N, C-alpha and C positions, 0 to 999 in steps of 0.2 A: 504494499500499500503505500502510495504517494505522502509525505509528509504535508500537511494542509500549510498554506499560505499563512503568515501570524494574522491577518485580519480574518480567516475563516472561522466558521463557529462549527459544533457539533451539536446536534439535537440527540439526546438518548432515544427518543423513540425511532431514529433509524436502527437502533438495536434490534429491532422488532424482528426483521426479517433473518437476518443471519443466526439469531437466538432460535428461531422456527425453525431454520433449516437443521441448524447443528443438532437442536434437539428434538428432532420431529414425532409425532405421535405420542403414543404411550408406552413406556417399559416399566414393568412393576417393579423390575431391579434397582432403578434409581432412586436413591434414598431421599429423605425430606432435605431440604438445604435451601436457604436465603442467602443470595448475595446480593450486596448491594455494589453498585458501580456507579464509578464516580469519573466523569470525564469533564475536565476543566469545572463548567458552573450548571454543567447537567448531571441529574441522579436518576437510577435506573435500579428495580430490585427485580432480580433473577429468581423466582420461585418453583422450586421442584416440590409438587405435592401428588401423591398416589400415582406417581410414574410420569406424569406431565410436568414438563419446563414451559412455564409463562413467563412477560416479561411486563413489568409496570413503569413507566417512567412515571417520576415523582418531581415535585418542587426541589430544589435546593434547602439542605438543613444542616444549620452548623454542627449539628451531632449525626451519626450515622443511627440508623435503626437501635431499637432496644437491642436487639438480639439477632444481627445477620451471624450467619456462622462464618462468613469470609467477608471482607472487604476490598474491594479493589479500586485502586486509583491512579490513573494515569494515561496516556494517549489511546486511542480508541483503536490504532491497528497492532498496537501489543495487548490490549485486554481482546480483543477479538483472536489474536494470535493463543493466547493464554487458554481463551474457552475452547477453541477447535482444536486444541492440543497440538499446535504446530511448536509453542514454545513451553518449555517446564517451568513451574513458579522460580527458579533459580534465577533462570535465564532472562525471565520478563522483568523481576526484581532489579537484575544488573543493567536490563535496558532502559529501566525507569516507572515500572509499575511499583507503587506503593501496596503492598500486600498487610493486610490483617486477618489473623486467621489462618487455618490452614487449606492452601490452596491445591494442595495435592489431591482435595476432597471434589474437587471439581471434575477430573477424571471418573469419577464414578456416575457423572450424569451421560456418559457415554459409554452404559457398559457392552458394547459390543465392539470397542475398539480396545488393544490392548493399552494397561495403562505405561504412561512415560516414565522411562527410568530417569532418575535424578540425573543431573546434569546433560540429559540427551534433547537436542533439538531436532526434530523433524525437518528436514530442506525438502522445498518443492520440489516435485518429481522423485522422491524418494520413497518407495513403499514400505509400509509398516511391516514388521516379521507376519503379521495375519493375514497382510494382502499377498505376501511373498509367499506364503505358505500353499495358502490357498492357488495361487498362479499354478505352484509346482505340483499339487495335487491333480489339478486338471490337464498337466501336460500327459500324453499318451505314450512318449517316451519317442514319437516318431518325428519330435521338435514342433509340431503344430499344437495348439490348445483347441479342446473341444468344445 
């Protein structure tokens, strides 16, 4: 993602589409989790309840919600990278995301994907171990995929 110009702004409501794509459908393996996302002057709450993940844009408050499990504060591209699993919490923090709580819990919202290893950042174009494994199982031995 290209960094916005200094006079550009971001709206928390714009996270609704990426969140709906990243965490689509209902998956009962998802834990209950509340994540407060702060991007500049914008705040949103991502909530996982009964296997469904939703996003609520909210007015900026001086203090976080009374009981979010995780609070993320930083640039939108880095926060989306963390939510999508492209960045692990340590990499996101080193790049400028302030994290309160255990951000490793975010990976449990994506139960079909392997959990990121600490210190591992998946690069664009790299397959996750699960994808690579499924590709090798699909190979018939003739060099062609079924």
